[in-house]
N, C-alpha and C positions, 0 to 999 in steps of 0.2 A: 457570494467571494468575490471581491477584489483580482481581476487580473491582471496582470503583467507579462512586457511585451521578451517571446521567447526568446534567446541570444544561444548561440553552439556555448556548450560546459566546453571545456580545459583543465587539464592538472589537478590542484587540487578541489575544485567546482567538481567534479568531474569523480571523482574518488570520494568524494564525502555522499554524491545521487545514487554511486553503486554502492557503499554503505546502505544508505539509509531504505533504500527499496530492496534492498538486502540482495540482489544477486549478483552471481558469481560470475558473467562475463565482465570481461573489460569494454564493454562497451554500450556505457548504462543508455545511452540515447536511443540504440536502437529496442535494448531492453524495457527503455520504457513508449516507445510504440507497437512493440509489438504485445505487452500486456495493458494499452489504455490506460496507463497512470496521469499522464496530464491527459485536459480538452486545452483542443485548441483554436483557437476559433480568428481566424485571421494573423493577423502580429501580435494578440495574447495569448497569452496562455495557463495555465492554474493545474495544483492539480486535482487530482480527480477524485471527487469526493462518494461515497457507496455507491450511493443514486445511481452516480455515472457509470459506474463499471460492476452493478451485482446481475451476474447472472450464472444457468446453474452446477456449473462446473466448478468458475471465479475461485486457485486455492484448493483446488484437487486435486492438479499438475506435484507430482512429486518434486520436478524444479522448478516454481513458481515463486515470484520473488515475496518477500516476508509482507512487506504492504499484501498480495493477492491474499497472504494468510491470513493479514490480521481483516483484509476487511471479511474473508468467510466468516469469524469468529465474532463481527461486529453481526454481519449478517446474522449469524447460528443466535446469538447474546435478543436481538430486535427481533427475534422470531419465538421468541422463547421457546427455543431448542436446546434445553439444559443438558439433556442425555450426548445428544448429538457434536455439542460444544467439548462438551469434555474429552470426548471419546478423539473427534476430531485434534483437539489441541494433545493427548495422548498420542496417536497413531505420528502424529508429524513431528512428536520429540519438541512443543514447545512450552511446556510447560517447566523447566527449568531454563529454559533458552534464555541467555538475558536482552539478546538483539533485535530479540520479537518484544519483550518486554520495555526495552528504551525507545524502538519504535513507537509504539503505542503510547507511553507518558509521553513525547515529543509532540507528537497527533497530539495528546491531546490538550497539551498546554499552547499550543499557537493557532489552532480550533478554533473558531469565534464559538462563544457561547450559546450564538439564536440561531446554529446550524444544528440539522438531526445528526449529524457523525458524531 
């Protein structure tokens, strides 16, 4: 995946980032750092993929960003844990959460087809 230079976010871009990662926090950059949402390599950064972020407790915290919940559901789907996936979506009230499905659709549309995510 192509990397781009990371520059500080401000104004409209910061607000958009908060919405996209699903954080209630006003400091989207700190949220992104805390949850490992970006992979930073020197002056380059990219959105972290599922393989970069998967860990046992990913998405289990009730106040985690939507991207964590999405990555958790992707992991459960990939692991063929369908019952656990349905249970997770239900417990987190994600089945009817339009923000969650919009994020999933946005990532589907922008990610290259040749990567596993």
